[in-house]
C-alpha positions in Angstrom: 0.0 0.0 0.0 1.0 3.6 -0.5 1.9 5.6 2.6 2.6 9.3 2.9 6.0 10.2 4.1 6.0 12.1 7.4 8.3 15.0 6.6 7.1 17.2 9.4 8.8 16.9 12.8 7.2 18.0 16.0 7.3 21.7 16.3 7.3 22.4 12.6 4.3 24.0 10.9 3.1 24.0 7.4 2.7 27.1 5.3 -1.0 27.2 5.8 -0.9 27.1 9.5 2.0 29.6 9.8 0.1 32.2 7.7 -0.8 35.2 9.8 -4.5 36.2 10.1 -5.5 39.7 9.2 -6.4 41.9 12.1 -10.1 42.6 12.4 -9.4 46.2 13.1 -7.0 48.3 11.0 -4.6 50.7 12.7 -4.1 54.2 11.3 -0.6 54.9 9.8 1.4 58.0 9.1 2.5 58.6 5.5 5.4 61.0 4.9 5.1 63.6 2.1 7.4 66.3 0.7 6.1 69.1 3.0 4.1 67.3 5.6 2.6 64.0 6.8 -0.8 62.5 6.5 -2.6 60.2 8.9 -4.5 57.4 7.1 -6.9 54.6 8.0 -7.2 52.5 4.9 -8.1 54.9 2.1 -9.6 57.5 4.5 -7.5 60.5 5.4 -7.9 61.3 9.1 -5.6 64.2 9.5 -2.5 66.0 8.2 0.5 67.9 9.4 2.0 70.5 7.0 5.4 72.3 7.2 5.0 76.0 7.0 7.1 77.6 4.3 10.5 78.7 5.7 10.4 82.3 4.3 6.9 82.8 5.9 8.0 82.8 9.5 4.9 82.2 11.5 5.1 83.1 15.3 2.5 80.5 16.1 4.7 77.5 15.1 6.6 75.7 12.5 3.9 73.0 11.8 0.2 73.3 11.2 -2.0 70.3 12.0 -5.6 69.6 11.0 -7.8 66.7 12.1 -11.4 66.0 13.0 -12.6 69.6 12.5 -9.8 70.9 14.7 -6.6 72.7 13.7 -3.6 74.2 15.4 0.1 75.0 15.3 3.1 73.4 16.9 6.9 74.0 17.0 7.8 70.2 16.9 6.7 67.6 14.5 6.1 65.0 17.2 3.8 67.3 19.1 1.8 68.1 16.0 1.5 64.4 15.2 0.3 63.6 18.7 -2.2 66.5 18.5 -3.6 64.9 15.3 -3.8 61.5 17.0 -5.5 62.9 20.0 -8.1 64.9 17.9 -8.9 61.7 15.9 -9.3 59.5 19.0 -11.5 62.0 20.8 -13.7 62.6 17.7 -14.1 58.8 17.4 -15.5 58.6 20.9 -17.6 61.8 20.9 -21.3 61.4 20.0 -22.9 63.5 17.3 -25.4 66.1 18.6 -27.7 66.3 15.6 -28.1 62.8 14.3 
């Protein structure tokens, strides 16, 4: 009779079982651009951070951020990114008034 060779040892997995499952919930990612960054969830843009032009010195900050109907200025890129993330996360949890 024909028998299948046992090529798998204990502890080894096949390709099908080692394949990672897709996460049920996507995570937003930052995409870098020439003069700014954009915050994406799939194909939906959640917010953006833009670099203000160097010759237009703005006393409010070096970066302008916009997300979830809010906007602001910041001197550091990391602070602007965290402000976008905070605005998106609070807008996600806030209930609509006129629905």
